[in-house]
Phi, psi and omega in degrees: 000127182272171179297323178296319179297321179296318182294328183277348179298135184257088185300316182302330182268012176073021184263009180280088183295324182299321183299321178297323177289326180288319183292344177296342180274349180297133181093349181275161184291134175258330176203147179215157177069022183286143176218137178297145182291331181225150171298160170305131188216155184292321180302314182296322178296316180296317180298317179302310184296321179294318181292325183270352183070028183266114182253022180304125184293348179291338179264141011263018179295331167231164180270142174304134182302328182291356175277003187312310183290328184304324183287349181260352189278140186269351181071191183295331182279350181080181181278154178295163182305143179099343177246109187215155172296144186282160174297325181297318181293320177296321178297317180299315180293323178295324178296319177293319176304312182297335179275003179098356180273071187269348181261154181216143174217135174282135186252316181190169174219158175227138181232143175236135186247128183253318178212155180285145171264140184236155177307135184102337179296135175258119188270135169237161183202155169218163185219152180230149172284106188278318184200155171231126186284160167300168183298134182234146175248121180239177177295335178285327183155189182255135179185207189225138175273124179247126182246128173248150176241120179258131174261123180254126183233162172273173185302333180272007177089001181285133180290126177263330181172171178236149184227109176266129182233130188239131176237159171247117172262121192216157170270120185303139178296145178288131176296142177289137180293130178278140178297144178294133180262139174282144178300141180288135182293331181204159179300139178268159178293156182302321181298322180292320178296322181297333179295340180273351182294143176300151181290139178296141178304144181266141176293150174272115182252127182225186184292337181282328185243006183301324179298326177297314184286334173294324176296317178303319179299332177265008184061044175236136175260105186259131173243171179257152175225129180292135180278352179259314182245358176069012179290130173282155178209150173197138005289171184295132179220155182289336184229158180281129180285344180273316185236351178086358182293146176257011177264127182207169173224156175269136183234133177282126178282155182291333183096353178272144179193185178222157177283112178279322176200168179198161172230155172248119183276122176245315187208144002282157178285144177243140178302144178079359176239145182247097178289155000276147177212159184259139174236126189245151166264107188262127175265114179286160178301335181279356174101357178258166181236149177214151179272135184202157167290151178244126182243172173088344181222149175301152183301330183274002179253358179290138182221149175297135181092354181295131176291142179223157178230146180291139166214168182245127185253123177281110182278315176205194185295335187252344190233133174229136186233147174282129174228177181233129181265124179263167177228128179294143178294000000 
């Protein structure tokens, strides 16, 4: 079945023959005999908590529930012998490939927790093909959502939790043909060229974070502080992660910080951004961290521990963003 044939199938009238073949795989095994490469262990728990900023005192005596999938991942070396993806799952993906759905994107996951995992637990897992959606058309293209359900168990067979993972296998949408442009009679001024740049992505503003963006408009970097336990927090949330209190106040941060971690973006390119550029995880003097652009230094001069200072960057006529300016040593 070609991509054109896939596009012409009339799903609402029940003529999607491919869909009938795909749903025959529902309920079949996706993976079996899986075993975690390492037992649940304190070093991985500590690293996870440090990366997530989770200071719950229950860890590392137990593992954070959201680490459920982490204990099943094989890493670059893959899983040990005997734990493999099933032939049925490979057949399902091959069927979609043959239909032109050669691209894949992970869309979401759902987890259910039954019991806590503790250091020393040896994790095993198996997975089933839970469902295949009817044909869907998205901005990426036309294809099918495939959901697998993984059961994660301890060495004695007790269920620890389930992990549903959903991907979209799709045929990429055809790019729209761009109109032919006439050659420019003379070089345009930089300001005129800038007007053609794609618009910078807009922040999502809701009732939970509106106060933060009101502060940005006043050139203030506002974080939250719990009125019961005094714990600072960022990003803005309705409740305190330390004590659960919903009582809080907004506090203006000093703007001083250091680069806790960073990445240099090369690919894929995003409209309105000119790679390569550095994106940092900034640790503020108040103890919270935020993701931000780093200005003032070349991308290849950014270093962990580099002091930075807050500034506000005018992106366009409507948008101004908090960023951090670094200084080379």
